[in-house]
Structures are given as structure tokens and as C-alpha cells.
C-alpha positions in Angstrom: -12.9 -2.7 12.8 -13.9 -3.9 9.3 -17.6 -3.3 8.7 -20.2 -5.9 7.7 -22.8 -4.9 5.1 -25.8 -6.9 3.9 -26.3 -6.5 0.2 -29.7 -5.1 -0.6 -30.1 -3.5 2.8 -27.6 -0.6 2.3 -27.1 1.8 -0.5 -25.1 0.7 -3.5 -22.7 3.6 -3.0 -21.6 2.0 0.2 -21.2 -1.4 -1.4 -19.2 -0.2 -4.4 -17.2 2.7 -2.8 -13.4 2.2 -2.8 -10.4 4.1 -1.4 -9.0 6.9 -3.6 -6.1 9.2 -3.4 -6.3 12.9 -4.0 -3.1 14.7 -4.5 -2.1 18.3 -5.3 1.2 17.6 -6.9 0.5 18.6 -10.5 2.2 21.9 -10.4 5.3 20.5 -8.6 5.6 17.7 -11.1 5.1 20.0 -14.1 8.0 22.2 -12.9 10.3 19.1 -12.4 9.5 17.8 -15.9 10.2 21.2 -17.5 13.5 21.5 -15.6 14.7 18.1 -16.7 13.5 18.7 -20.2 15.5 22.0 -20.3 18.6 21.2 -18.2 19.0 17.4 -18.5 21.6 15.8 -16.3 22.2 19.0 -14.4 18.6 19.0 -13.1 18.8 15.3 -12.2 22.0 15.8 -10.1 20.3 18.6 -8.3 17.2 16.6 -7.6 19.1 13.5 -6.5 20.9 15.7 -3.9 17.7 17.4 -2.8 15.3 14.5 -2.6 17.5 11.4 -2.2 20.4 13.1 -0.2 22.8 11.5 -2.7 25.7 13.5 -4.3 26.4 11.6 -7.5 29.0 12.0 -10.2 27.4 9.5 -12.5 23.9 7.9 -12.7 24.9 4.7 -14.4 25.2 1.5 -12.3 28.5 -0.2 -13.1 29.0 -3.8 -14.0 31.1 -4.2 -10.8 28.2 -2.9 -8.7 25.9 -5.5 -10.3 28.4 -8.3 -9.8 28.9 -7.4 -6.2 25.2 -7.2 -5.6 24.7 -10.7 -7.0 27.6 -12.1 -4.9 26.4 -10.4 -1.7 22.7 -11.4 -2.0 21.3 -14.2 0.0 21.8 -17.4 -2.0 18.4 -18.9 -1.1 16.7 -15.7 -2.2 18.7 -15.6 -5.5 17.5 -19.2 -6.2 13.9 -18.2 -5.5 14.2 -15.2 -7.8 15.5 -17.5 -10.6 12.5 -19.8 -10.0 10.1 -16.9 -10.1 11.8 -15.6 -13.3 11.4 -19.0 -15.0 7.7 -19.1 -14.2 7.2 -15.6 -15.4 9.0 -16.4 -18.7 6.9 -19.6 -19.2 3.7 -17.7 -18.7 4.6 -14.7 -20.9 6.1 -16.6 -23.7 2.6 -17.8 -24.5 1.6 -14.2 -25.1 3.9 -13.7 -28.1 2.0 -12.6 -31.2 3.1 -13.4 -34.7 3.0 -11.3 -37.8 0.6 -12.4 -40.6 0.2 -12.0 -44.3 -2.9 -12.4 -46.5 -2.3 -13.2 -50.2 -5.4 -15.2 -51.3 -6.4 -12.8 -54.2 -4.3 -12.3 -57.3 -2.3 -9.0 -57.1 -3.3 -8.2 -53.5 -1.1 -8.5 -50.4 -2.1 -7.3 -46.9 -0.4 -8.0 -43.7 0.7 -7.0 -40.2 4.1 -6.8 -38.6 4.7 -7.1 -34.9 7.6 -4.8 -33.9 9.1 -4.3 -30.4 9.6 -0.8 -29.2 13.1 0.4 -29.5 13.6 1.4 -25.8 11.5 0.7 -22.7 12.0 2.4 -19.4 11.3 0.6 -16.1 10.7 2.6 -12.9 11.4 0.6 -9.7 10.7 2.3 -6.4 13.4 2.7 -3.8 13.4 4.2 -0.4 12.5 2.0 2.6 10.9 -0.7 0.4 12.5 -2.9 -2.2 10.5 -4.7 -4.8 12.5 -7.2 -6.8 9.3 -8.8 -7.9 8.5 -5.6 -9.8 11.8 -5.8 -11.6 11.0 -9.4 -12.8 7.4 -8.7 -13.7 8.2 -5.6 -15.7 11.4 -6.6 -17.4 10.8 -10.2 -18.5 7.8 -9.5 -20.7 9.8 -6.7 -22.4 12.7 -9.0 -23.1 10.4 -11.7 -24.5 8.8 -9.0 -26.7 12.3 -8.3 -28.2 13.1 -4.9 -26.7 16.8 -4.4 -27.3 17.3 -1.4 -25.0 15.7 -2.0 -21.6 16.5 0.7 -19.1 15.8 0.7 -15.4 15.7 3.8 -13.2 15.6 3.5 -9.4 16.3 6.0 -6.6 19.8 5.9 -5.0 20.5 5.6 -1.3 22.2 8.6 0.4 25.5 6.9 0.0 24.9 6.6 -3.8 24.3 2.9 -3.8 21.3 0.9 -5.0 19.6 -1.9 -3.0 21.6 -5.0 -4.0 18.4 -7.1 -4.1 17.1 -4.8 -6.8 20.3 -5.1 -8.8 20.3 -8.9 -8.5 16.8 -9.1 -9.8 17.7 -6.8 -12.7 20.7 -9.0 -13.6 18.4 -12.1 -13.6 15.8 -10.3 -15.7 18.3 -9.2 -18.3 18.0 -5.4 -18.0 20.5 -3.7 -20.2 21.2 -0.4 -18.3 20.5 0.8 -14.8 20.5 4.4 -13.7 20.4 5.9 -10.1 17.6 8.4 -10.4 14.1 8.3 -8.9 10.9 10.3 -8.6 9.1 12.5 -11.1 12.6 13.5 -12.4 13.3 9.9 -13.5 10.1 9.8 -15.5 10.9 13.1 -17.1 14.4 11.8 -18.0 12.9 8.7 -19.7 10.3 10.8 -21.5 12.7 13.4 -22.9 16.2 11.8 -22.6 19.2 13.5 -21.1 22.9 13.4 -21.7 23.1 10.1 -19.7 19.7 8.6 -19.9 18.1 7.5 -23.2 14.7 8.6 -24.2 12.2 5.7 -23.9 9.2 4.8 -26.0 7.4 3.1 -23.2 7.5 3.7 -19.4 6.2 1.1 -17.0 6.4 0.6 -13.2 4.7 1.7 -10.0 5.7 4.7 -7.9 4.5 7.3 -5.4 2.1 10.2 -6.2 4.8 12.2 -7.9 5.8 9.3 -10.2 2.2 8.6 -11.1 1.5 12.2 -11.9 4.6 12.4 -14.0 3.6 9.4 -16.0 0.2 11.0 -16.5 1.8 14.3 -17.7 4.2 12.7 -20.2 1.6 10.3 -21.7 1.3 11.1 -25.3 4.9 11.9 -25.7 5.6 8.4 -24.6 3.4 5.4 -23.9 2.8 4.3 -20.3 1.5 1.1 -18.8 -1.1 2.7 -16.5 -1.6 5.2 -13.7 -2.0 2.8 -10.7 -4.3 3.5 -7.8 -4.2 1.9 -4.3 -3.9 -1.9 -4.0 -7.1 -3.9 -4.0 -8.3 -7.4 -3.2 -11.8 -8.8 -3.3 -12.5 -12.4 -2.1 -15.7 -14.2 -3.1 -16.2 -16.9 -0.5 -18.9 -19.5 0.4 -19.6 -21.0 3.8 -16.7 -23.5 3.5 -13.9 -21.0 3.5 -11.5 -21.0 6.4 -11.9 -17.6 8.1 -8.2 -17.5 9.0 -7.2 -17.8 5.4 -9.6 -15.2 4.2 -8.5 -12.7 6.9 -4.8 -13.3 6.1 -5.5 -12.8 2.4 -7.4 -9.5 3.0 -4.6 -8.2 5.1 -2.0 -9.1 2.5 -3.3 -6.2 0.5 -4.3 -4.0 3.4 -0.6 -3.8 4.6 0.4 -2.2 1.3 -1.1 1.2 1.8 -3.5 3.1 4.1 -5.7 3.6 1.0 -5.7 0.0 0.0 -9.0 -1.7 -0.3 -9.8 -5.2 1.1 -13.2 -6.6 0.5 -14.9 -9.9 1.3 -18.1 -10.9 -0.4 -19.6 -14.1 1.2 -22.8 -16.0 1.2 -22.5 -16.7 4.9 -23.1 -14.3 7.8 -21.3 -16.7 10.1 -18.2 -16.5 7.8 -18.5 -12.7 7.8 -18.5 -12.5 11.5 -15.7 -15.1 11.9 -13.5 -13.2 9.4 -14.1 -9.9 11.1 -12.9 -11.4 14.4 -9.9 -13.1 12.8 -8.8 -9.8 11.2 -8.7 -8.2 14.7 -6.5 -11.1 15.9 -4.1 -11.0 13.0 -3.5 -7.2 12.6 -1.4 -6.8 15.8 1.0 -9.5 14.6 1.8 -7.6 11.4 5.0 -5.6 10.9 2.9 -3.0 9.1 0.0 -3.1 11.5 -0.6 0.6 11.6 -1.0 0.7 7.8 -3.2 -2.4 7.7 -5.4 -1.0 10.5 -6.0 2.2 8.6 -6.8 0.4 5.4 -9.2 -2.0 7.0 -11.0 0.6 9.1 -11.3 3.2 6.3 -11.7 1.1 3.1 -12.3 -2.5 4.1 -15.7 -4.1 4.1 -17.4 -7.5 4.3 -20.5 -7.9 2.2 -23.1 -10.6 2.8 -24.8 -11.7 -0.4 -27.7 -14.1 -0.8 -25.9 -16.4 -3.2 -22.7 -16.9 -5.2 -24.3 -15.4 -8.4 -25.0 -12.2 -6.5 -21.5 -12.3 -5.0 -20.0 -12.5 -8.5 -22.2 -9.7 -9.8 -20.9 -7.5 -7.0 -17.3 -8.5 -7.9 -17.8 -7.7 -11.5 -19.2 -4.3 -10.7 -16.3 -3.5 -8.4 -13.8 -4.9 -11.0 -11.0 -5.5 -8.5 -7.3 -5.6 -9.1 -7.0 -9.0 -7.4 -10.0 -11.4 -7.1 -9.9 -14.6 -5.1 -12.6 -17.3 -5.7 -12.5 -19.1 -2.4 -15.2 -21.5 -3.2 -15.7 -25.2 -4.0 -15.2 -25.9 -7.8 -13.9 -22.4 -8.7 -13.6 -23.3 -12.4 -17.4 -23.6 -12.5 -17.5 -19.8 -12.0 -14.5 -18.6 -14.0 -16.6 -17.8 -17.1 -18.9 -15.6 -15.0 -15.9 -13.3 -14.1 -15.9 -10.5 -16.5 -14.0 -7.7 -14.7 -10.9 -8.5 -12.7 -7.2 -7.8 -13.1 -6.1 -11.3 -12.0 -8.2 -14.2 -10.6 -6.9 -16.7 -8.0 -8.8 -19.9 -8.1 -9.8 -21.9 -5.1 -8.9 -22.0 -1.4 -5.2 -22.8 -1.8 -4.3 -19.9 -4.0 -3.5 -16.8 -2.0 -2.9 -13.6 -4.0 0.7 -13.6 -2.7 1.4 -16.4 -5.2 0.6 -14.0 -8.0 2.8 -11.3 -6.5 5.9 -13.4 -6.5 6.1 -16.9 -7.9 3.2 -18.2 -10.0 4.2 -16.5 -13.3 1.2 -14.4 -14.2 1.9 -10.7 -14.1 1.3 -8.7 -10.9 1.2 -5.3 -12.6 -2.6 -5.0 -12.8 -5.4 -2.5 -13.5 -6.8 -0.8 -10.3 -9.6 1.5 -9.4 -12.2 -0.3 -11.5 -10.1 0.0 -14.7 -10.2 -3.8 -15.1 -13.5 -3.1 -16.9 -11.5 -1.9 -19.9 -7.8 -2.6 -19.4 -5.5 -5.6 -18.8 -2.5 -6.8 -16.9 1.0 -5.9 -18.1 2.0 -8.3 -20.8 4.3 -8.8 -23.8 1.7 -6.8 -25.8 2.7 -3.7 -23.9 6.2 -3.7 -25.4 5.3 -4.2 -29.1 3.5 -2.2 -31.7 1.8 -3.3 -34.9 2.5 -1.9 -38.4 0.3 -3.0 -41.3 1.0 -2.9 -45.0 -1.0 -3.2 -48.2 0.1 -4.0 -51.8 -2.0 -3.9 -55.0 -0.9 -4.6 -58.6 -2.2 -2.3 -61.4 -4.7 -4.9 -62.4 -5.9 -5.4 -58.8 -6.4 -1.6 -58.4 -8.3 -1.3 -61.7 -10.9 -3.7 -60.3 -11.7 -1.6 -57.3 -10.6 2.0 -58.1 -14.1 3.2 -58.9 -15.5 1.6 -55.7 -12.9 3.5 -53.7 -13.7 6.7 -55.5 -17.4 6.3 -55.0 -16.9 5.7 -51.3 -14.7 8.8 -51.0 -17.2 10.9 -52.8 -19.9 9.9 -50.2 -17.6 11.5 -47.6 -17.0 14.6 -49.7 -13.3 13.9 -50.2 -12.8 14.4 -53.9 -9.0 14.3 -53.7 -9.2 10.8 -52.2 -11.5 9.8 -55.1 -9.1 11.3 -57.7 -6.1 9.5 -56.2 -7.8 6.2 -56.8 -8.9 6.8 -60.4 -6.1 8.9 -61.8 -4.0 5.8 -62.3 -6.6 4.5 -64.7 -6.3 7.5 -66.9 -2.8 6.9 -67.9 
């Protein structure tokens, strides 16, 4: 049963603790990466047969496979995917940055160019779960950013096919190439390139412990979005919240993973007890009841705070992936929220809206990293290059200032490079 804690009456370590995952996969992942780096496609074929039980002759998903997937997919679901894609595009188009130029002094030009990465790699999990929402959320910002070579990797089924729903979402999102390869070996292929799979400059997307560790190990050679931890939700609720709604929203994240964290911070002990009871009623009705049960029992908590200000202070300290403000007049409190991946405003905005349809990105910082990082966005798929231009006359005016500055740092060659042009 989810535990109820009274803020101020228990130690802070109990209030702010969260689920964490410890793995011992570093060595295995390192070997996989080195094998793919050295042997390319040969290693990938071997790993596909070993881990996915699929004997492949090619990794590439053909145009016919994509066309058949779109035709075979449920028409209603295809329409919902298109609606979600439109909302995601609308939201992320507002994130596009523009280059700038400053030319307000004679002979001096400075500026900045916004340039998309040449190739982005998207990892989409396979296996028993299919996440077309991940395809849309990761691919659409990349296309808006202007990425010309957008590559998706996803594990094959034993028969060599890919879940048609994943392929349909990739088609709607505009992904350029799709390859049947998963796990740490897929991340290695994107990081180093193989005979079949191009080297990416950026790798994004969730995965299991092996995928997460592989992303961590190749970071620096390529850029990555983040190393995601277990799913999280924190609800700040006053006495007016419907306990059924709060329980359902907490369980929407608890069903993800046994290590997921579901937290309610409320100003009402009555609400706390009602939500605790409601969770017990709802868990047996879930398809993933065993997972939700473990998550709630091990990592879930209900915290009773004296007032909304204290509740928000607790939320900011935890810095959750998803934060629901289930209070009257939620916009009155929005400016007080400093640390959260994504905020869901009011009592009619379940976190599931953000997962699928609303348009804001669902690839979010976890494990408290919302204190210093942001949701996936168009910015993740661009880089900035700056430039500077001075005429001879403009340089003459500042050369001795540059030289003097350099000399204070003991860098006489820097100083010389600024004044040597004045000696000619």
C-alpha cells in the first residue's frame, strides 16, 4: 500500500527519496560497442540473431514494408496519430530559433548561424511494447529543425518484421531511413557507423539498461538527448481534487516500471487517505497490475503538507519528470514552479494528454535532472556557429586593448597576433 507521510514529521530523506536503478552492464555494453566498432554489420547480424532471434539478410526497412504497415494499421488509430503529429508540429514550430547579425559599428560584423545536425539517430524500443508516441515526439522536432538525414533504429521481431504501428508512425513523422537493429549494438552502430547504418551526430530515444548505458558510453563521440531514469509523476493537490482522478493519474506512471515513482503532495489528510484507498481499488483492474503494485509499494508516497506553498516547495526540490497542479486556479502557481520536466495545469489535464496528444514533448528529464535540463526540443537537433569580421581600421582601434588583455593572462603570442598587423 502507498505510504502516507506528514511533511515536517519525518526525515527529509524519506520525503525526497526516489526509485533508482542500479545495473552492472557496463562491461557487457563496452564489449558490444567495441565489436560493432571493429566488425560493423557482421557484429550486428550476430547480435540480431543472438538477442532478437532474427536471422536477417538486410537491416533496412523497405518502402513496401512501410506501405503495407500503413495499409494494415487501424484507420482510427492512424487518424489519431496524424492529429497528434499536427499538435506536436504546432508546438515545436514555436521553438525554431533564427540566426542573427550585429552590424551597428563601422567595420565590425558579428553574428550567429543556426545549423541543423547532418544526421540524427532515433532509437525506438521494440519487444513486447510498441511506442509510436516516441516516434512522433523524437522525429518531428528533428524534421522541424531541418535535419536532412533522420535515421530510426528499432529491434526486429523473430520473423524479421517490425511492428507495423511503429512503421506507420515513422511514415507520418517523415523519417528518412529505418533499420532493424536494437539494443546497445544499435547505439554503437549510430555512434560509429557501419556498412549499412550511417554515423549519427545526435542520438535520442529511450531504451532498456543496455541502451541507456550505451548512450552514456558513446557520449562525447556523439551527442545524446539524456540518460533517462525511471518514469515519475508528482501531483500537487488541494482539498478539492477528486481522489479517483488523482489515483488514476498516479497509476498512469506506476504501470510503466517497477522502479517508477508516483507521488502525491496534498494539503488535505482526508484527500490523502481517500487517494490511498482509491489506488487499492484501481490497481487490480490494470493490465499491468503487478508492475503498478511494485511501483506503488516500493517508490510511491503521499505527502501531507500544511499549505500549497509548502507543497510547491516540495515539488521543486523533487524536480519531477511530470508535475500535475490539481488545484483551483493553477495559473496562479505556475510562476512558482521552478523545477519540473512538464507541468499539467488543473484538474482536467491528466499526464496522459502530454504522452500522446497535446503537443508538448514527452521526452523529459528524470531523476531530478529537471533542475538543470529541459524537455527534448528543436534545440536538440541544431548547433550554433558564430562569426566575427573586422576591417583593418576597426582592428586598429582595439588591437592594443586586445594585446593588453592577453598580456594579463600571460599569453604573449595572443598579444602579438593582435598588434602585428599594425606594424605593417
